[in-house]
N, C-alpha and C positions, 0 to 999 in steps of 0.2 A: 149809637154813633159808630161803634165797631162794625155793626151790620151794614151801615151805609158805606163805610170805607171798603168793606169786603166786596159789596156789590159793584162799587166803582172800579175796584181792582179787577174784578171778574170781567166787567165790560171792556176795560182797557186791554186785558189779555185776549178777549174774544176778537176785538178789533184788530189787534196785532196778528192774530192767527189768520183772520180773514185777509188782511193785507198781504201776509206772507204767502197765502194760498194763491192769491191773484198774481203776485210776482212770480211764483213758481210756474203757474200755468203760462204766463207770458213768456218766461224763459224757455219752457218746453216748446211752445208754439214757434218761437223764433228759431230754435235749433232744428225743428222739423222743416220749417220753411227754408232755412239755409241749406240743409241737406238736399231738399227737393230742388232748389234753385241750382245747386252745384251740379246735380245729375242732369238737369235740363241744359245747363250751359255746356256740359260735355257733349250732350246729344246735338245741340245746335252747332257747335264747333266741328263735330264729326261730319255733319251734313255740309257745312260750309267748306270744309277741307276737300270733301269729295267733289263738290261743285267746282272749286278753283282748279283742282288737278285735272278734271275733265276739260274745263275751258282752256287751260294752258295746252293740253294735248291737241285740242281741236284747232286753236288759233296759232299755235307756234310749233310744237314738236312734230306732229304728223305732216303739216305742210313742208317743214324743213326736210323730213325724210323723203317726201315725194320729189322734192327738187334735186335730191342727190341720189335717187334710185330710179330705175326705168319703170316705175309703176304708172299704169295708164290713167288717163283722166277719169275714165268710168270707175275704176277701182277706187281712186281717190274720193270721188263723189259718194260712192257707196259707203265708205267708212265714215266720211264726214257727216253724212245725213244720219247714219245710225247713231253716232255719238251725240249729234245735235238733238235727236229725238230723246236720247237718254237724259239730256239736260232738263227736259220739260218736267218730269216728276220731281227732280232735285229742286227746281225753282219753286214748284208748288209746295213742297215740304217746307222749304225755308220761309216762304210767305206765311204758311200756317203757323210755323214755330215762332215767327216774329210777333204773333198775337198772344203768346203765352206770357201772362203777367200776374204774378202771385199777389201783388199789392192791390190791383184794381179789379180783378175778376174773381167771381165766386168759384168754388171748387167744382161744382157741377158743370159750369161753363168750361172750365179748364179740362175736366174729364172728357167732355165732348170733343174738345180740340185734340186731345190725346187719341181718342178713339178714331177720329177722322184721319189723323196722321198714320195710325196703324193700318187703316184700310188702304191708304194710298201706297204705303210701303209694301203691303202684301200684293196689291195689284202690280206694282212695279217689279217685284221679284218674279211674278208669274210671266208677264209678257216681256220682261227684260231679258230673260234667258232665251226666249224664242227669238227676240230681236238680234241678240248677239250671234246665235247659231245661224240665223238667216243671213246676217251680214258677212260672217266668215265664208259660208257656202258661196254667196254671190261674189265675194272678193276673189276667191280662188277660181271660180268659173270665169270671171272676167279676165283674170291674169293668165290662166293656163290655156284658155280657148280663144281669147280675142286680143290679147296684147301682142301685136305683130312686131313690136320693136325688140322683143326678147324671144329667143328660142329656148324654151324650157325642155331640157333633156333629162330623163330619169337618171340620176346619179348622185354623187356626194352633195352637190349644191341643193338639189331638191330635198334630199334627206336632211340636210342641215336646216333648211328653212322649215320643213315640217317638224323637226325636233325642237327648234326654237319656238314654234307656234304652240306645240304641246307643252313645253316648259312654261311658256307665258300663261297658258290656261291653267296649268297646275298651280302656279304661283298665285294667280288671281283667285283660284278656288280656296287656297289656304288662307289668303288675306281675307277673303270674304267670310270664311268660317270664323276667323278671329273677330272680325268686326261685327258679325252677327251675335256672337256670345256677349261681346262688350255692349252692343246695343240692347240686347235682352236685359242685361243687368241694369242698365240705365233706365229702361222703361219700367222695370220692376220697382226701382227706387222712387221714380216719379209717381207711379200709380199708388204705391203704398203710402207715400208722403201725402198725396192728395186725399187719400182715404182717412189718414189720421187728422189732417187739417179740417176735414169736413166735420169732425166731432166738435171742433172749437166753434163752428158756425151755428150749431144747434143750441 
């Protein structure tokens, strides 16, 4: 009789240990999922913020500047087209990120989405720099050589405009570095989270 009671107690203890292990694994999985989702949400919001800021500049800020300054129509079109082209990869990335769903998709599928996103971002950084440089050169050629409504004479005004341009580029470079580091950290958290979650699928 004592042996049977001992076996029953042992079985109950084993069941409790198994249940406890299942609960612990579930808690760990939920923690990893939440951490991964938080990093993803920050990544999505960063891309959304970039899109909104660019769109506001295209649709409101730059047209307002052009209405209050003697910028030529050609120069205006050059800048607007360059910024509109810059919106294309942003829309592409947001569309891709909108498919990221931890609850409905497998980790391998999510990893492929992340890889595709990284490829788009890499290509964007390569030709984006070339596009910005080309747009600046075309803008200044249009203004200095073909804008007949303004006579640009080398002096304090030209130096001021050039200085403000360089300051803007320097500020954009610093902000870009900060965003790149933040982006790299978010991507690392997402990729490591997917790697850890993949172990729960096996």
